C-alpha positions in Angstrom: 127.6 175.4 104.0 127.7 171.9 103.3 131.2 171.2 104.5 129.7 172.4 108.3 127.0 169.7 107.8 129.3 167.2 106.7 131.8 167.9 109.4 128.9 167.9 112.1 127.9 164.7 111.0 131.8 163.3 111.1 131.7 164.6 114.5 128.7 162.9 115.6 129.9 159.7 113.7 133.1 159.9 115.8 131.6 160.4 119.0 129.3 157.4 118.0 132.1 155.0 117.2 133.9 156.0 120.2 131.0 155.6 122.6 130.3 152.2 121.0 134.0 151.1 121.3 133.7 152.2 125.0 130.6 150.2 125.6 132.2 147.4 124.1 135.2 147.6 126.5 132.7 148.1 129.2 131.0 144.5 127.9 134.5 142.8 128.0 135.4 144.2 131.8 131.6 143.0 132.7 132.5 139.6 131.4 135.8 139.2 132.9 134.2 140.4 136.3 131.3 138.0 136.1 133.8 135.2 135.2 136.0 136.2 138.1 133.0 135.6 140.7 132.4 132.4 139.0 135.9 131.4 139.7 135.8 132.6 143.1 132.7 130.5 143.8 134.6 127.6 142.9 137.3 128.3 144.7 135.6 128.8 147.9 133.6 125.5 148.0 132.9 126.1 151.7 130.2 128.5 151.2 129.2 128.6 147.4 125.8 129.9 148.1 127.4 133.4 149.6 129.7 133.7 146.7 126.9 132.8 144.1 125.0 135.7 145.9 127.8 137.9 145.3 128.1 137.2 141.6 124.4 137.9 141.3 124.5 141.4 143.0 127.6 142.0 141.0 126.0 141.1 137.7 123.1 143.2 138.9 125.0 146.4 139.8 126.9 146.1 136.2 123.7 145.9 134.3 122.5 148.9 136.4 125.7 150.8 135.3 125.8 149.5 131.7 122.1 151.0 131.3 123.2 154.3 132.7 125.9 154.8 130.6 123.4 153.7 127.6 121.5 156.6 128.7 124.5 159.1 129.3 125.5 158.1 125.7 122.2 158.9 124.1 122.1 162.2 126.0 125.6 162.6 124.7 124.5 162.1 121.0 121.6 164.6 121.4 123.4 167.2 123.1 126.4 167.0 120.7 124.0 167.2 117.8 122.0 170.3 119.1 125.6 172.0 120.0 126.7 171.1 116.6 123.5 172.4 114.9 123.9 175.7 117.1 127.5 176.0 115.9 126.4 175.5 112.2 123.7 178.2 112.7 125.9 181.2 114.0 128.2 180.0 111.4 126.0 180.6 108.6 124.8 183.8 110.1 128.1 185.2 110.6 130.5 183.7 108.3 133.0 186.5 108.6 133.3 186.5 112.2 133.4 182.6 112.3 136.4 182.8 110.0 138.2 185.4 112.1 137.7 183.4 115.6 138.7 180.3 113.8 142.0 182.2 112.5 142.4 183.8 115.9 142.3 179.9 117.6 144.5 178.7 115.0 147.1 181.3 115.7 147.0 180.6 119.6 147.0 177.0 119.0 150.0 177.2 116.8 151.9 179.4 119.4 151.2 177.0 121.9 152.7 174.2 119.6 155.6 176.2 118.8 156.7 176.9 122.6 156.1 173.0 123.5 158.2 172.1 120.9 161.0 174.6 121.7 161.0 173.5 125.5 
């Protein structure tokens, strides 16, 4: 049963690292957008205050979106951990049924891959 625990931790770790990578990509996008807004202000010197205000609005909205993504990531980690725990519990309760289901899913996936390769 340790294998299931280990796999659950691996899955949570994978989700966490993917989400962290997504946040890093988002931070880079945010930096580029803020830089672009700053460049726009420099180019349009006839109304720099208007573009400075636009830059502030964009930064504010990006911060809100970033916070919401962080909240969603935390919820995803919690829900993923709960789901993995439920699956682990059911597998421990019914190991043979779980094995049969896994075998059936494997056969189904093999058939799909076989059809895809022959096409």
